[in-house]
DRENPA-3360 file (N, C-alpha, C; in nm, 2 decimals, always signed):
BEGIN
1 = MSEEFKNL = -2.27/-6.91/+2.43/-2.34/-6.79/+2.40/-2.37/-6.79/+2.24 ~ -2.29/-6.83/+2.18/-2.31/-6.81/+2.03/-2.41/-6.93/+2.00 ~ -2.43/-7.03/+2.07/-2.54/-7.15/+2.04/-2.67/-7.09/+2.07 ~ -2.68/-7.02/+2.18/-2.80/-6.95/+2.22/-2.86/-6.86/+2.10 ~ -2.76/-6.78/+2.03/-2.81/-6.70/+1.94/-2.83/-6.78/+1.81 ~ -2.75/-6.87/+1.77/-2.79/-6.96/+1.66/-2.94/-7.02/+1.67 ~ -2.98/-7.06/+1.79/-3.10/-7.12/+1.82/-3.20/-7.01/+1.81 ~ -3.19/-6.89/+1.85/-3.27/-6.77/+1.82/-3.30/-6.77/+1.66;
9 = VDQSFEKG = -3.19/-6.75/+1.60/-3.19/-6.73/+1.45/-3.29/-6.86/+1.39 ~ -3.26/-6.96/+1.43/-3.35/-7.08/+1.39/-3.50/-7.07/+1.43 ~ -3.51/-7.03/+1.56/-3.65/-7.01/+1.59/-3.72/-6.90/+1.53 ~ -3.64/-6.81/+1.49/-3.70/-6.69/+1.41/-3.79/-6.71/+1.28 ~ -3.76/-6.85/+1.23/-3.81/-6.87/+1.10/-3.93/-6.97/+1.12 ~ -3.97/-7.00/+1.24/-4.06/-7.12/+1.26/-4.20/-7.07/+1.26 ~ -4.24/-6.96/+1.26/-4.38/-6.91/+1.28/-4.44/-6.89/+1.12 ~ -4.36/-6.90/+1.04/-4.39/-6.87/+0.90/-4.41/-6.72/+0.86;
17 = INPIWIYT = -4.36/-6.65/+0.94/-4.37/-6.51/+0.91/-4.22/-6.45/+0.90 ~ -4.19/-6.36/+0.80/-4.06/-6.34/+0.79/-4.01/-6.25/+0.91 ~ -3.90/-6.30/+0.97/-3.82/-6.21/+1.06/-3.74/-6.10/+0.99 ~ -3.68/-6.02/+1.07/-3.60/-5.94/+1.02/-3.46/-5.95/+1.09 ~ -3.35/-5.96/+0.99/-3.21/-5.98/+1.04/-3.13/-5.87/+0.97 ~ -3.07/-5.80/+1.03/-2.97/-5.69/+0.96/-2.84/-5.71/+1.05 ~ -2.72/-5.69/+0.97/-2.59/-5.72/+1.05/-2.51/-5.58/+1.01 ~ -2.43/-5.55/+1.08/-2.33/-5.44/+1.07/-2.20/-5.49/+1.10;
25 = NDYIYGMF = -2.10/-5.41/+1.11/-1.97/-5.46/+1.15/-1.96/-5.47/+1.32 ~ -2.05/-5.40/+1.39/-2.06/-5.40/+1.52/-2.15/-5.50/+1.58 ~ -2.26/-5.51/+1.52/-2.37/-5.60/+1.58/-2.47/-5.65/+1.48 ~ -2.56/-5.74/+1.53/-2.66/-5.81/+1.45/-2.80/-5.76/+1.52 ~ -2.89/-5.73/+1.43/-3.02/-5.69/+1.50/-3.13/-5.78/+1.43 ~ -3.21/-5.82/+1.50/-3.33/-5.91/+1.45/-3.45/-5.89/+1.54 ~ -3.56/-5.93/+1.48/-3.69/-5.92/+1.53/-3.78/-6.02/+1.47 ~ -3.85/-6.10/+1.55/-3.94/-6.20/+1.49/-4.06/-6.23/+1.59;
33 = PVDDGASR = -4.17/-6.28/+1.54/-4.29/-6.31/+1.61/-4.25/-6.43/+1.70 ~ -4.32/-6.42/+1.83/-4.29/-6.56/+1.91/-4.43/-6.63/+1.95 ~ -4.55/-6.56/+1.89/-4.67/-6.64/+1.90/-4.72/-6.65/+1.76 ~ -4.82/-6.74/+1.75/-4.89/-6.77/+1.61/-4.96/-6.65/+1.56 ~ -5.01/-6.56/+1.65/-5.09/-6.45/+1.60/-5.00/-6.33/+1.57 ~ -4.86/-6.35/+1.59/-4.77/-6.23/+1.58/-4.81/-6.12/+1.66 ~ -4.87/-6.14/+1.78/-4.91/-6.02/+1.87/-4.78/-5.99/+1.96 ~ -4.69/-6.09/+1.99/-4.57/-6.06/+2.06/-4.45/-6.08/+1.97;
41 = WMEVTYDF = -4.35/-6.00/+1.97/-4.22/-6.01/+1.91/-4.11/-6.01/+2.00 ~ -4.01/-6.08/+1.95/-3.87/-6.07/+2.01/-3.77/-6.00/+1.94 ~ -3.71/-5.90/+2.02/-3.61/-5.82/+1.95/-3.46/-5.88/+2.01 ~ -3.38/-5.90/+1.92/-3.26/-5.96/+1.96/-3.14/-5.88/+1.89 ~ -3.05/-5.85/+1.99/-2.92/-5.78/+1.93/-2.80/-5.86/+1.98 ~ -2.71/-5.87/+1.90/-2.59/-5.94/+1.93/-2.47/-5.85/+1.91 ~ -2.41/-5.80/+2.01/-2.30/-5.69/+2.01/-2.17/-5.77/+2.01 ~ -2.10/-5.77/+1.90/-1.97/-5.83/+1.88/-1.87/-5.80/+1.99;
49 = DSDDPILK = -1.87/-5.67/+2.05/-1.77/-5.62/+2.13/-1.82/-5.64/+2.28 ~ -1.92/-5.70/+2.31/-1.97/-5.70/+2.46/-1.93/-5.84/+2.51 ~ -1.90/-5.84/+2.65/-1.89/-5.97/+2.71/-2.01/-6.06/+2.74 ~ -2.11/-5.99/+2.73/-2.24/-6.04/+2.72/-2.32/-6.01/+2.60 ~ -2.30/-6.07/+2.49/-2.33/-6.00/+2.37/-2.48/-6.01/+2.33 ~ -2.56/-6.12/+2.38/-2.68/-6.11/+2.36/-2.78/-6.04/+2.43 ~ -2.86/-5.95/+2.37/-2.98/-5.88/+2.44/-3.10/-5.92/+2.38 ~ -3.19/-5.94/+2.45/-3.33/-5.99/+2.39/-3.44/-5.94/+2.48;
57 = KERNADLS = -3.54/-5.90/+2.41/-3.66/-5.84/+2.49/-3.79/-5.86/+2.40 ~ -3.88/-5.93/+2.46/-4.01/-5.97/+2.40/-4.11/-5.85/+2.45 ~ -4.18/-5.81/+2.34/-4.27/-5.69/+2.35/-4.39/-5.71/+2.26 ~ -4.50/-5.64/+2.29/-4.62/-5.65/+2.21/-4.59/-5.60/+2.07 ~ -4.68/-5.63/+1.98/-4.65/-5.57/+1.83/-4.63/-5.42/+1.81 ~ -4.72/-5.36/+1.87/-4.73/-5.22/+1.85/-4.58/-5.14/+1.90 ~ -4.55/-5.19/+2.02/-4.43/-5.14/+2.07/-4.29/-5.19/+2.00 ~ -4.31/-5.29/+1.96/-4.20/-5.37/+1.88/-4.20/-5.30/+1.74;
65 = FQFLFEEL = -4.30/-5.26/+1.68/-4.29/-5.18/+1.55/-4.21/-5.05/+1.58 ~ -4.25/-4.99/+1.69/-4.17/-4.86/+1.73/-4.03/-4.88/+1.75 ~ -3.99/-4.99/+1.79/-3.86/-5.03/+1.82/-3.78/-5.06/+1.69 ~ -3.84/-5.13/+1.62/-3.78/-5.16/+1.48/-3.76/-5.03/+1.40 ~ -3.87/-4.94/+1.39/-3.85/-4.82/+1.32/-3.75/-4.74/+1.37 ~ -3.73/-4.72/+1.51/-3.61/-4.65/+1.55/-3.48/-4.73/+1.52 ~ -3.46/-4.84/+1.52/-3.35/-4.91/+1.50/-3.32/-4.87/+1.35 ~ -3.41/-4.90/+1.24/-3.39/-4.87/+1.12/-3.35/-4.71/+1.09;
73 = EKGVSYYI = -3.42/-4.63/+1.15/-3.41/-4.48/+1.12/-3.27/-4.42/+1.18 ~ -3.25/-4.48/+1.30/-3.13/-4.43/+1.36/-3.00/-4.53/+1.36 ~ -3.02/-4.65/+1.40/-2.91/-4.74/+1.41/-2.86/-4.77/+1.27 ~ -2.95/-4.84/+1.19/-2.92/-4.89/+1.05/-2.84/-4.76/+0.96 ~ -2.93/-4.65/+0.96/-2.90/-4.54/+0.89/-2.75/-4.49/+0.93 ~ -2.70/-4.51/+1.04/-2.57/-4.47/+1.10/-2.46/-4.55/+1.02 ~ -2.50/-4.69/+1.01/-2.40/-4.79/+0.94/-2.42/-4.80/+0.81 ~ -2.52/-4.77/+0.75/-2.55/-4.79/+0.59/-2.57/-4.66/+0.53;
81 = EDFNVNNL = -2.47/-4.60/+0.49/-2.47/-4.45/+0.44/-2.57/-4.42/+0.34 ~ -2.61/-4.50/+0.25/-2.72/-4.49/+0.16/-2.84/-4.53/+0.20 ~ -2.87/-4.56/+0.31/-3.01/-4.61/+0.37/-3.11/-4.49/+0.35 ~ -3.21/-4.52/+0.30/-3.31/-4.42/+0.25/-3.41/-4.41/+0.35 ~ -3.41/-4.33/+0.45/-3.49/-4.31/+0.56/-3.62/-4.25/+0.51 ~ -3.62/-4.15/+0.41/-3.74/-4.10/+0.36/-3.82/-4.21/+0.30 ~ -3.77/-4.30/+0.22/-3.85/-4.41/+0.17/-3.90/-4.50/+0.28 ~ -3.83/-4.53/+0.39/-3.89/-4.59/+0.51/-4.01/-4.52/+0.57;
89 = KQFAATVE = -4.00/-4.38/+0.59/-4.11/-4.30/+0.65/-4.24/-4.31/+0.55 ~ -4.20/-4.29/+0.42/-4.32/-4.28/+0.33/-4.39/-4.43/+0.34 ~ -4.32/-4.53/+0.34/-4.38/-4.67/+0.35/-4.48/-4.70/+0.49 ~ -4.39/-4.62/+0.58/-4.46/-4.65/+0.73/-4.59/-4.56/+0.73 ~ -4.60/-4.45/+0.65/-4.72/-4.39/+0.65/-4.82/-4.46/+0.58 ~ -4.80/-4.55/+0.49/-4.90/-4.63/+0.41/-4.96/-4.74/+0.51 ~ -4.90/-4.76/+0.61/-4.96/-4.87/+0.71/-4.98/-4.83/+0.83 ~ -4.99/-4.70/+0.86/-5.01/-4.64/+1.00/-5.14/-4.67/+1.04;
97 = NKSGSEKL = -5.24/-4.71/+0.97/-5.39/-4.76/+1.04/-5.39/-4.89/+1.05 ~ -5.30/-4.97/+1.03/-5.30/-5.11/+1.06/-5.25/-5.14/+1.19 ~ -5.28/-5.27/+1.23/-5.24/-5.32/+1.36/-5.09/-5.33/+1.37 ~ -5.02/-5.34/+1.49/-4.89/-5.36/+1.50/-4.82/-5.48/+1.43 ~ -4.88/-5.59/+1.44/-4.84/-5.71/+1.38/-4.83/-5.68/+1.23 ~ -4.95/-5.62/+1.17/-4.95/-5.60/+1.04/-4.85/-5.50/+0.98 ~ -4.83/-5.40/+1.06/-4.71/-5.31/+1.03/-4.58/-5.37/+1.02 ~ -4.55/-5.45/+1.13/-4.43/-5.52/+1.13/-4.41/-5.60/+1.02;
105 = TAIINDLI = -4.50/-5.68/+0.98/-4.49/-5.79/+0.87/-4.47/-5.71/+0.74 ~ -4.55/-5.60/+0.72/-4.54/-5.52/+0.60/-4.42/-5.46/+0.59 ~ -4.37/-5.40/+0.69/-4.23/-5.32/+0.67/-4.12/-5.44/+0.66 ~ -4.11/-5.53/+0.72/-4.03/-5.65/+0.71/-4.03/-5.70/+0.56 ~ -4.14/-5.73/+0.51/-4.15/-5.79/+0.37/-4.11/-5.68/+0.27 ~ -4.15/-5.55/+0.30/-4.11/-5.44/+0.20/-3.95/-5.45/+0.20 ~ -3.89/-5.44/+0.32/-3.74/-5.43/+0.32/-3.68/-5.55/+0.25 ~ -3.73/-5.67/+0.27/-3.68/-5.80/+0.21/-3.69/-5.79/+0.06;
113 = NNTDKYSA = -3.81/-5.77/+0.01/-3.84/-5.77/-0.15/-3.83/-5.65/-0.22 ~ -3.80/-5.53/-0.15/-3.76/-5.43/-0.22/-3.66/-5.35/-0.16 ~ -3.54/-5.42/-0.14/-3.43/-5.38/-0.05/-3.37/-5.25/-0.13 ~ -3.36/-5.26/-0.27/-3.30/-5.16/-0.36/-3.36/-5.03/-0.32 ~ -3.50/-5.02/-0.28/-3.57/-4.92/-0.26/-3.51/-4.82/-0.14 ~ -3.43/-4.90/-0.05/-3.38/-4.86/+0.08/-3.25/-4.84/+0.08 ~ -3.18/-4.92/+0.01/-3.01/-4.92/-0.01/-2.97/-5.00/-0.11 ~ -2.85/-4.96/-0.16/-2.79/-5.04/-0.27/-2.70/-5.15/-0.22;
121 = NLPIIKSK = -2.67/-5.15/-0.07/-2.60/-5.25/+0.00/-2.65/-5.28/+0.14 ~ -2.80/-5.29/+0.15/-2.84/-5.33/+0.29/-2.82/-5.46/+0.33 ~ -2.73/-5.49/+0.42/-2.70/-5.62/+0.47/-2.82/-5.71/+0.55 ~ -2.92/-5.74/+0.48/-3.04/-5.80/+0.54/-3.05/-5.94/+0.49 ~ -3.09/-6.03/+0.59/-3.12/-6.16/+0.55/-3.25/-6.18/+0.49 ~ -3.25/-6.24/+0.38/-3.39/-6.24/+0.30/-3.45/-6.38/+0.31 ~ -3.38/-6.47/+0.36/-3.46/-6.59/+0.37/-3.38/-6.68/+0.48 ~ -3.44/-6.80/+0.52/-3.38/-6.89/+0.59/-3.24/-6.93/+0.55;
129 = NDANILKE = -3.25/-6.95/+0.42/-3.12/-7.01/+0.35/-3.01/-6.93/+0.37 ~ -3.03/-6.79/+0.39/-2.92/-6.68/+0.41/-2.88/-6.68/+0.56 ~ -2.96/-6.75/+0.65/-2.93/-6.74/+0.80/-2.79/-6.78/+0.85 ~ -2.74/-6.86/+0.77/-2.58/-6.91/+0.79/-2.49/-6.80/+0.79 ~ -2.52/-6.68/+0.73/-2.43/-6.55/+0.73/-2.42/-6.51/+0.87 ~ -2.53/-6.51/+0.94/-2.55/-6.46/+1.08/-2.48/-6.56/+1.16 ~ -2.49/-6.68/+1.15/-2.43/-6.78/+1.23/-2.28/-6.80/+1.23 ~ -2.23/-6.76/+1.10/-2.09/-6.74/+1.09/-2.03/-6.63/+1.14;
137 = KV = -2.09/-6.52/+1.17/-2.04/-6.41/+1.24/-2.03/-6.41/+1.38 ~ -2.08/-6.52/+1.45/-2.08/-6.52/+1.59/-1.98/-6.63/+1.65;
% end
């Protein structure tokens, strides 16, 4: 099972568009484009306490953005006490007229490049070089 997850992590960096990978004590959450136009995205959750730990779902970019936003707003903010949901909402408002794939890439890039704006200790993977952190957890 962990080999499948490691392959998904590697695959997430193949399209040249930053994926998002966030990890907590209970699970790892990721999302990445599966096609060259970034119109379809794969959402992956690895639940450390589950007998069947990998959950994955492919969706169109608009729906994927909604799921990512909900995960950040409710899931991540539960685990990361200083996660600034207001800054997340403010940023989302600046991209609300863009396509789903543009929204996803914009918010992911902002989380990676301006992490301190959202949290002093956001456990986010910022590059392929950091992906081993995820692989060591499974």
